[in-house]
C-alpha positions as a Markdown table, in Angstrom:
| # | Residue | x | y | z |
|---|---|---|---|---|
| 1 | Met | 277.2 | 140.6 | 185.9 |
| 2 | Thr | 275.8 | 140.7 | 189.1 |
| 3 | Gly | 278.6 | 138.6 | 190.7 |
| 4 | Asn | 278.5 | 136.3 | 193.9 |
| 5 | Ala | 280.9 | 134.1 | 195.9 |
| 6 | Tyr | 278.9 | 131.7 | 196.3 |
| 7 | Tyr | 280.2 | 130.6 | 193.1 |
| 8 | Gly | 284.0 | 129.9 | 192.7 |
| 9 | Pro | 287.0 | 127.9 | 193.3 |
| 10 | Asp | 287.2 | 128.0 | 197.0 |
| 11 | Arg | 284.0 | 126.5 | 197.9 |
| 12 | His | 283.4 | 124.6 | 194.7 |
| 13 | Gly | 286.8 | 124.1 | 193.4 |
| 14 | Pro | 289.2 | 123.2 | 191.7 |
| 15 | Tyr | 288.1 | 123.6 | 188.3 |
| 16 | Glu | 289.0 | 125.1 | 185.0 |
| 17 | Leu | 287.1 | 127.6 | 182.3 |
| 18 | Phe | 287.3 | 126.8 | 179.2 |
| 19 | Asn | 286.0 | 129.4 | 176.2 |
| 20 | Ile | 284.6 | 126.7 | 173.7 |
| 21 | Gly | 283.2 | 130.6 | 171.7 |
| 22 | Thr | 279.7 | 131.3 | 170.3 |
| 23 | Leu | 277.0 | 128.8 | 171.2 |
| 24 | Ala | 274.1 | 128.8 | 168.9 |
| 25 | Leu | 271.5 | 128.6 | 171.5 |
| 26 | Glu | 268.6 | 125.9 | 170.3 |
| 27 | Asp | 265.8 | 128.4 | 171.1 |
| 28 | Gly | 267.4 | 131.8 | 169.3 |
| 29 | Gly | 269.9 | 133.6 | 170.6 |
| 30 | Glu | 273.6 | 132.9 | 171.0 |
| 31 | Leu | 276.0 | 132.5 | 173.6 |
| 32 | Arg | 278.5 | 134.5 | 173.4 |
| 33 | Asp | 282.4 | 133.0 | 174.7 |
| 34 | Cys | 280.6 | 130.6 | 176.5 |
| 35 | Arg | 282.7 | 129.0 | 178.9 |
| 36 | Leu | 282.4 | 125.6 | 180.6 |
| 37 | Ala | 283.4 | 124.9 | 185.0 |
| 38 | Val | 284.8 | 121.4 | 184.1 |
| 39 | Ala | 286.5 | 119.3 | 187.1 |
| 40 | Thr | 288.5 | 116.7 | 185.1 |
| 41 | His | 290.3 | 113.2 | 187.4 |
| 42 | Gly | 292.3 | 110.4 | 186.1 |
| 43 | Lys | 294.5 | 110.5 | 182.7 |
| 44 | Leu | 293.4 | 109.8 | 179.1 |
| 45 | Asn | 295.2 | 107.2 | 177.9 |
| 46 | Ala | 296.5 | 107.1 | 174.9 |
| 47 | Ala | 293.8 | 105.3 | 172.7 |
| 48 | Lys | 291.7 | 107.8 | 174.9 |
| 49 | Asp | 288.7 | 104.8 | 175.1 |
| 50 | Asn | 288.6 | 105.0 | 179.0 |
| 51 | Ala | 286.5 | 109.0 | 179.1 |
| 52 | Ile | 283.4 | 109.1 | 181.3 |
| 53 | Leu | 281.4 | 112.1 | 181.2 |
| 54 | Val | 279.5 | 113.4 | 184.2 |
| 55 | Pro | 277.1 | 116.7 | 184.3 |
| 56 | Thr | 275.9 | 117.7 | 187.1 |
| 57 | Trp | 272.3 | 118.6 | 188.1 |
| 58 | Tyr | 270.5 | 121.4 | 189.3 |
| 59 | Ser | 272.1 | 123.3 | 192.5 |
| 60 | Gly | 274.5 | 121.0 | 191.8 |
| 61 | Thr | 278.6 | 121.4 | 190.6 |
| 62 | Ser | 281.4 | 119.4 | 190.5 |
| 63 | Lys | 282.7 | 119.0 | 193.8 |
| 64 | Ile | 279.8 | 117.2 | 195.1 |
| 65 | Ile | 280.4 | 114.5 | 191.9 |
| 66 | Glu | 284.1 | 114.0 | 192.8 |
| 67 | Gln | 283.3 | 114.2 | 197.0 |
| 68 | Val | 280.2 | 112.1 | 196.7 |
| 69 | Tyr | 281.4 | 109.3 | 193.3 |
| 70 | Val | 284.8 | 109.6 | 192.6 |
| 71 | Gly | 287.5 | 107.7 | 194.4 |
| 72 | Ala | 290.3 | 104.6 | 194.5 |
| 73 | Gly | 288.2 | 101.8 | 194.4 |
| 74 | Arg | 285.1 | 103.1 | 193.5 |
| 75 | Ala | 283.2 | 102.9 | 189.8 |
| 76 | Leu | 284.9 | 106.2 | 188.7 |
| 77 | Asp | 288.1 | 105.7 | 189.7 |
| 78 | Pro | 290.6 | 108.3 | 188.5 |
| 79 | Ala | 293.9 | 105.0 | 187.9 |
| 80 | Lys | 291.5 | 103.7 | 185.7 |
| 81 | Tyr | 289.4 | 106.5 | 183.9 |
| 82 | Phe | 289.3 | 109.8 | 182.7 |
| 83 | Ile | 286.7 | 111.5 | 184.6 |
| 84 | Val | 285.0 | 114.6 | 183.0 |
| 85 | Val | 282.8 | 117.0 | 185.2 |
| 86 | Val | 281.1 | 119.0 | 183.2 |
| 87 | Asn | 279.0 | 121.8 | 185.0 |
| 88 | Gln | 276.4 | 122.7 | 183.5 |
| 89 | Ile | 275.2 | 126.1 | 181.7 |
| 90 | Gly | 273.5 | 128.3 | 184.9 |
| 91 | Gly | 274.1 | 126.7 | 187.3 |
| 92 | Gly | 276.6 | 129.1 | 188.5 |
| 93 | Leu | 280.6 | 128.1 | 187.6 |
| 94 | Ser | 280.1 | 127.9 | 183.6 |
| 95 | Thr | 278.1 | 131.0 | 182.0 |
| 96 | Ser | 275.2 | 131.7 | 183.7 |
| 97 | Pro | 272.8 | 134.8 | 184.1 |
| 98 | His | 274.7 | 136.4 | 187.3 |
| 99 | Asn | 278.1 | 136.0 | 185.4 |
| 100 | Ala | 277.4 | 136.5 | 181.4 |
| 101 | Ala | 278.4 | 140.0 | 180.6 |
| 102 | Gly | 275.6 | 142.7 | 178.8 |
| 103 | Ala | 272.6 | 141.7 | 177.0 |
| 104 | Ala | 272.9 | 138.2 | 178.2 |
| 105 | Ser | 273.1 | 138.9 | 182.1 |
| 106 | Gly | 270.9 | 139.0 | 185.1 |
| 107 | Ala | 267.4 | 138.6 | 183.6 |
| 108 | His | 268.1 | 138.8 | 180.0 |
| 109 | Phe | 270.3 | 135.6 | 180.1 |
| 110 | Pro | 268.9 | 133.4 | 176.9 |
| 111 | Lys | 266.9 | 130.4 | 177.2 |
| 112 | Val | 268.9 | 127.0 | 177.3 |
| 113 | Arg | 267.8 | 123.9 | 176.7 |
| 114 | Ile | 269.8 | 120.3 | 177.5 |
| 115 | Gly | 269.6 | 120.2 | 174.0 |
| 116 | Asp | 272.5 | 123.2 | 174.2 |
| 117 | Asp | 274.7 | 122.0 | 177.5 |
| 118 | Val | 275.1 | 119.0 | 175.2 |
| 119 | Arg | 276.4 | 119.8 | 172.3 |
| 120 | Ala | 279.0 | 122.7 | 174.3 |
| 121 | Gln | 280.2 | 119.3 | 175.8 |
| 122 | His | 280.6 | 118.0 | 172.6 |
| 123 | Arg | 282.8 | 120.1 | 171.8 |
| 124 | Leu | 284.4 | 120.6 | 174.3 |
| 125 | Leu | 285.3 | 116.8 | 174.7 |
| 126 | Thr | 285.8 | 116.4 | 170.9 |
| 127 | Glu | 288.2 | 119.5 | 169.7 |
| 128 | Thr | 289.1 | 120.1 | 172.6 |
| 129 | Phe | 290.0 | 117.1 | 174.2 |
| 130 | Gly | 290.1 | 115.1 | 171.0 |
| 131 | Ile | 288.1 | 112.1 | 172.3 |
| 132 | Asp | 285.3 | 110.2 | 169.7 |
| 133 | Arg | 284.5 | 107.9 | 171.8 |
| 134 | Leu | 282.8 | 107.6 | 176.2 |
| 135 | Ala | 283.2 | 104.7 | 177.8 |
| 136 | Leu | 279.8 | 106.0 | 179.7 |
| 137 | Val | 278.0 | 109.0 | 180.4 |
| 138 | Val | 276.6 | 108.8 | 184.1 |
| 139 | Gly | 274.9 | 111.7 | 185.1 |
| 140 | Gly | 271.6 | 112.7 | 187.5 |
| 141 | Ser | 268.6 | 114.0 | 188.2 |
| 142 | Met | 269.7 | 116.8 | 184.9 |
| 143 | Gly | 272.9 | 114.9 | 184.7 |
| 144 | Ala | 269.8 | 112.2 | 183.5 |
| 145 | Gln | 268.2 | 114.2 | 181.6 |
| 146 | Gln | 271.6 | 115.2 | 179.7 |
| 147 | Thr | 272.5 | 111.7 | 179.1 |
| 148 | Tyr | 269.6 | 110.5 | 178.0 |
| 149 | Glu | 270.0 | 113.9 | 175.3 |
| 150 | Trp | 274.2 | 112.7 | 174.8 |
| 151 | Ala | 273.1 | 108.9 | 173.7 |
| 152 | Val | 270.2 | 110.1 | 171.5 |
| 153 | Arg | 271.6 | 113.0 | 170.1 |
| 154 | Tyr | 275.1 | 111.3 | 169.9 |
| 155 | Pro | 274.6 | 107.7 | 169.4 |
| 156 | Glu | 277.5 | 105.9 | 167.9 |
| 157 | Met | 279.9 | 108.3 | 170.7 |
| 158 | Val | 277.9 | 106.8 | 173.8 |
| 159 | Leu | 279.5 | 102.9 | 174.8 |
| 160 | Arg | 277.6 | 103.2 | 177.3 |
| 161 | Ala | 274.4 | 105.3 | 179.1 |
| 162 | Ala | 273.3 | 105.4 | 182.9 |
| 163 | Pro | 271.1 | 108.1 | 183.3 |
| 164 | Ile | 270.3 | 107.2 | 187.2 |
| 165 | Ala | 267.3 | 109.8 | 189.2 |
| 166 | Gly | 265.6 | 111.3 | 185.7 |
| 167 | Thr | 263.8 | 111.0 | 183.0 |
| 168 | Ala | 264.5 | 111.0 | 179.0 |
| 169 | Lys | 261.4 | 113.2 | 179.0 |
| 170 | Asn | 260.0 | 115.7 | 181.6 |
| 171 | Thr | 256.2 | 114.4 | 182.9 |
| 172 | Glu | 253.5 | 116.9 | 183.2 |
| 173 | His | 253.8 | 116.2 | 186.9 |
| 174 | Asp | 257.4 | 116.7 | 187.3 |
| 175 | Phe | 256.7 | 119.7 | 184.9 |
| 176 | Leu | 254.0 | 121.4 | 187.5 |
| 177 | Phe | 256.1 | 120.4 | 190.4 |
| 178 | Thr | 258.8 | 123.0 | 188.9 |
| 179 | Glu | 256.6 | 126.2 | 188.4 |
| 180 | Thr | 255.8 | 125.8 | 191.9 |
| 181 | Leu | 260.0 | 126.0 | 192.6 |
| 182 | Val | 259.6 | 129.0 | 190.2 |
| 183 | Glu | 257.4 | 130.2 | 191.7 |
| 184 | Ala | 258.5 | 130.2 | 195.2 |
| 185 | Ile | 261.3 | 132.7 | 194.6 |
| 186 | Thr | 259.6 | 134.4 | 191.0 |
| 187 | Thr | 257.0 | 135.8 | 193.8 |
| 188 | Asp | 259.2 | 137.4 | 196.3 |
| 189 | Pro | 259.6 | 141.2 | 196.2 |
| 190 | Gly | 262.7 | 141.2 | 196.1 |
| 191 | Phe | 262.9 | 139.8 | 193.2 |
| 192 | Asp | 262.3 | 142.5 | 191.2 |
| 193 | Gly | 261.7 | 141.2 | 188.0 |
| 194 | Gly | 264.2 | 139.3 | 188.5 |
| 195 | Asp | 266.8 | 142.8 | 188.9 |
| 196 | Tyr | 267.6 | 142.1 | 192.5 |
| 197 | Ala | 270.7 | 143.6 | 193.7 |
| 198 | Thr | 271.6 | 140.1 | 195.3 |
| 199 | Pro | 270.5 | 137.2 | 196.7 |
| 200 | Asp | 269.6 | 138.5 | 199.9 |
| 201 | Ala | 266.9 | 140.3 | 198.6 |
| 202 | Val | 265.6 | 137.5 | 197.6 |
| 203 | Ala | 266.1 | 135.3 | 200.1 |
| 204 | Ala | 262.3 | 134.9 | 201.5 |
| 205 | Gly | 261.6 | 132.9 | 197.8 |
| 206 | Leu | 264.1 | 131.3 | 198.2 |
| 207 | Lys | 262.9 | 129.6 | 201.5 |
| 208 | Arg | 260.0 | 129.0 | 199.9 |
| 209 | His | 261.5 | 127.3 | 197.6 |
| 210 | Ala | 263.6 | 125.2 | 199.7 |
| 211 | Lys | 260.3 | 124.2 | 201.3 |
| 212 | Leu | 259.4 | 123.2 | 198.3 |
| 213 | Trp | 262.4 | 120.7 | 198.1 |
| 214 | Thr | 262.3 | 119.5 | 201.5 |
| 215 | Val | 258.4 | 118.7 | 200.8 |
| 216 | Met | 260.0 | 116.9 | 197.2 |
| 217 | Gly | 263.2 | 116.2 | 197.4 |
| 218 | Trp | 263.1 | 113.1 | 200.3 |
| 219 | Ser | 259.7 | 111.3 | 200.8 |
| 220 | Thr | 257.2 | 110.5 | 203.6 |
| 221 | Glu | 259.4 | 107.3 | 204.3 |
| 222 | Phe | 262.4 | 109.9 | 205.2 |
| 223 | Phe | 260.0 | 112.0 | 207.4 |
| 224 | Arg | 258.4 | 109.5 | 209.1 |
| 225 | Ala | 261.3 | 107.8 | 210.2 |
| 226 | Gly | 263.3 | 110.6 | 211.5 |
| 227 | Arg | 265.9 | 110.3 | 208.8 |
| 228 | Tyr | 267.2 | 114.1 | 209.9 |
| 229 | Lys | 268.4 | 113.3 | 212.9 |
| 230 | Ala | 270.9 | 111.4 | 211.4 |
| 231 | Phe | 272.2 | 114.5 | 209.7 |
| 232 | Gly | 272.0 | 116.4 | 213.3 |
| 233 | Phe | 269.6 | 118.4 | 213.6 |
| 234 | Asp | 267.1 | 117.3 | 216.4 |
| 235 | Ser | 263.4 | 118.5 | 214.6 |
| 236 | Met | 262.0 | 119.1 | 210.8 |
| 237 | Gln | 261.6 | 123.2 | 211.0 |
| 238 | Ala | 265.0 | 122.8 | 212.6 |
| 239 | Phe | 266.3 | 121.0 | 209.5 |
| 240 | Val | 263.8 | 123.1 | 207.1 |
| 241 | Asp | 265.9 | 125.7 | 208.2 |
| 242 | Gly | 270.0 | 125.5 | 208.6 |
| 243 | Phe | 270.4 | 122.4 | 205.7 |
| 244 | Met | 267.9 | 123.1 | 203.2 |
| 245 | Thr | 267.9 | 126.8 | 203.4 |
| 246 | Gly | 271.2 | 126.9 | 204.2 |
| 247 | Tyr | 272.2 | 125.3 | 201.1 |
| 248 | Phe | 270.0 | 126.8 | 198.9 |
| 249 | Ala | 269.6 | 130.6 | 200.3 |
| 250 | Pro | 273.7 | 131.9 | 199.3 |
| 251 | Met | 272.2 | 131.1 | 195.5 |
| 252 | Asp | 271.3 | 132.9 | 192.8 |
| 253 | Pro | 267.6 | 133.7 | 192.0 |
| 254 | Asn | 268.4 | 133.5 | 188.3 |
| 255 | Asp | 270.5 | 131.0 | 188.0 |
| 256 | Leu | 268.5 | 128.7 | 189.3 |
| 257 | Leu | 265.7 | 129.7 | 187.2 |
| 258 | Ala | 267.9 | 128.5 | 184.2 |
| 259 | Met | 268.4 | 125.5 | 185.2 |
| 260 | Ala | 264.5 | 125.2 | 186.1 |
| 261 | Trp | 263.6 | 126.1 | 182.8 |
| 262 | Lys | 265.8 | 123.8 | 181.0 |
| 263 | Trp | 264.9 | 120.9 | 183.0 |
| 264 | Gln | 261.4 | 121.6 | 183.1 |
| 265 | Arg | 261.7 | 120.9 | 178.8 |
| 266 | Gly | 264.1 | 117.9 | 179.2 |
| 267 | Asp | 262.7 | 116.0 | 176.2 |
| 268 | Val | 265.1 | 113.7 | 173.5 |
| 269 | Ser | 260.7 | 113.6 | 171.8 |
| 270 | Arg | 262.0 | 116.6 | 170.1 |
| 271 | His | 264.7 | 114.2 | 167.8 |
| 272 | Ala | 262.0 | 112.1 | 166.3 |
| 273 | Gly | 259.0 | 115.2 | 166.0 |
| 274 | Gly | 257.9 | 114.6 | 169.6 |
| 275 | Asp | 257.9 | 110.1 | 168.9 |
| 276 | Leu | 259.3 | 109.3 | 173.0 |
| 277 | Ala | 259.3 | 105.1 | 171.2 |
| 278 | Ala | 261.6 | 106.5 | 167.9 |
| 279 | Ala | 263.3 | 108.8 | 169.6 |
| 280 | Leu | 264.9 | 106.1 | 172.6 |
| 281 | Gly | 264.8 | 104.1 | 169.8 |
| 282 | Arg | 268.3 | 105.1 | 168.6 |
| 283 | Ile | 270.5 | 104.5 | 171.5 |
| 284 | Thr | 272.7 | 102.0 | 170.8 |
| 285 | Ala | 274.4 | 102.4 | 174.1 |
| 286 | Lys | 274.8 | 99.3 | 176.4 |
| 287 | Thr | 272.5 | 101.4 | 179.1 |
| 288 | Phe | 271.3 | 100.6 | 183.5 |
| 289 | Val | 268.4 | 102.8 | 183.8 |
| 290 | Met | 268.8 | 103.6 | 187.4 |
| 291 | Pro | 266.0 | 105.2 | 189.6 |
| 292 | Ile | 265.9 | 105.2 | 192.9 |
| 293 | Ser | 262.4 | 103.4 | 194.9 |
| 294 | His | 261.2 | 106.4 | 196.5 |
| 295 | Asp | 261.7 | 109.8 | 194.4 |
| 296 | Met | 258.7 | 111.5 | 193.9 |
| 297 | Phe | 260.4 | 114.1 | 190.7 |
| 298 | Phe | 261.1 | 110.9 | 188.4 |
| 299 | Ala | 259.4 | 108.1 | 189.4 |
| 300 | Pro | 260.7 | 104.8 | 189.0 |
| 301 | Glu | 257.3 | 104.0 | 186.8 |
| 302 | Asp | 258.0 | 106.7 | 184.9 |
| 303 | Cys | 261.6 | 105.6 | 184.4 |
| 304 | Phe | 260.6 | 102.2 | 184.0 |
| 305 | Val | 257.8 | 103.2 | 181.1 |
| 306 | Glu | 261.1 | 104.5 | 178.9 |
| 307 | Gln | 264.0 | 102.3 | 180.1 |
| 308 | Arg | 261.7 | 98.9 | 178.1 |
| 309 | Leu | 261.8 | 101.7 | 174.5 |
| 310 | Ile | 265.5 | 101.4 | 174.6 |
| 311 | Ala | 266.7 | 98.2 | 172.6 |
| 312 | Gly | 269.3 | 95.7 | 175.3 |
| 313 | Ser | 268.1 | 98.1 | 178.7 |
| 314 | Glu | 268.5 | 97.2 | 181.9 |
| 315 | Tyr | 266.2 | 98.3 | 184.6 |
| 316 | Arg | 268.5 | 98.7 | 188.0 |
| 317 | Pro | 266.4 | 100.3 | 190.6 |
| 318 | Ile | 267.8 | 101.7 | 193.8 |
| 319 | His | 266.8 | 101.6 | 197.2 |
| 320 | Ser | 266.8 | 104.7 | 199.3 |
| 321 | Ile | 263.5 | 106.2 | 201.5 |
| 322 | Asp | 266.3 | 109.7 | 201.3 |
| 323 | Gly | 264.3 | 109.6 | 198.2 |
| 324 | His | 265.7 | 112.1 | 194.6 |
| 325 | Leu | 268.6 | 113.8 | 197.0 |
| 326 | Ala | 269.9 | 110.4 | 197.8 |
| 327 | Leu | 272.2 | 111.7 | 195.1 |
| 328 | Phe | 273.6 | 113.9 | 198.0 |
| 329 | Gly | 275.2 | 110.5 | 198.8 |
| 330 | Thr | 273.7 | 110.5 | 202.1 |
| 331 | Asp | 272.4 | 107.3 | 201.9 |
| 332 | Ala | 275.3 | 105.1 | 202.4 |
| 333 | Asp | 273.4 | 102.0 | 201.1 |
| 334 | Ala | 272.0 | 104.0 | 198.1 |
| 335 | Leu | 275.5 | 104.7 | 197.1 |
| 336 | Ala | 277.0 | 101.2 | 197.8 |
| 337 | Gln | 274.0 | 100.1 | 194.5 |
| 338 | Ile | 275.0 | 102.3 | 192.0 |
| 339 | Asp | 278.2 | 101.4 | 192.8 |
| 340 | Ala | 278.0 | 98.2 | 191.8 |
| 341 | His | 275.8 | 98.7 | 188.7 |
| 342 | Leu | 278.9 | 101.2 | 188.0 |
| 343 | Gln | 281.1 | 98.4 | 187.8 |
| 344 | Ala | 279.0 | 96.0 | 186.5 |
| 345 | Leu | 277.8 | 98.2 | 183.4 |
| 346 | Leu | 281.8 | 99.2 | 182.7 |
| 347 | Ala | 282.3 | 96.0 | 182.5 |
| 348 | Thr | 280.0 | 94.4 | 180.3 |
| 349 | Pro | 281.2 | 94.3 | 176.6 |
| 350 | Val | 280.0 | 96.7 | 174.0 |
């Protein structure tokens, strides 16, 4: 356990830690005393049928979900719904390499899959909250991967699903790109095989990682339009140094690597012997597939191919030149589009 002041309630709260016990992992091994960091908004009604689950994305925590997507009059309105935001394992707030004890700490953290997150969340919802139906599961990026896993693994529980900017099976292109993110960190001599003392020792690797995110997280149109100036930066370099590097620099490298490993291997076809069509054919939830028009991670065309395999689903693309990182809430029009689609989905009888 190395500790990291970046992760905690001062910056990312409020949230509550739930110990779900020992979690057996799909790739072998286990996480003892697996803790999930959970933020809730609103109240669970007597019928327990107003619950919405929101899983988190790579590097993101429940705080950004609250700030960008939850609020009065929004689709995720706590006056109407009991909104449960679960921070993914490895994300820094839930059990992660930097805060795990003993043999699971740091570079020795076991391999955790998207399916492990979803089984952990299922245990939390059913055993802690007594929820057996979800009005909606919605998530962006890695949250979308978890949304698909939920809809395929527990179809009887998920009434509606909204994967935003993510795929049910990670593509070879995206796998390769994520590998460059990994190598940006691991090739830093200060990484020391994962046995660094603090993230500062891996500062150069984290900056390379941030640069790669800058290249692919936004879009070519974003830079052509000088959109970074809307963030208060007068040059692309200042944007990289002040915004992107500033965002990633305090994060724990082993935590980022744990998330990257599972991101690369997100694949619901594992439930059907590698047959993606058969796996997506299990989905009974009313599903809106919501790619972002200029996303270079999870391209709209890849999302469209999957959407056509989900019975009764709808293709609801979001237009934004901010690309994948429009998920951060940088484009008010994109947020309005997402809200409108989610409100329509929630209004759809199931």
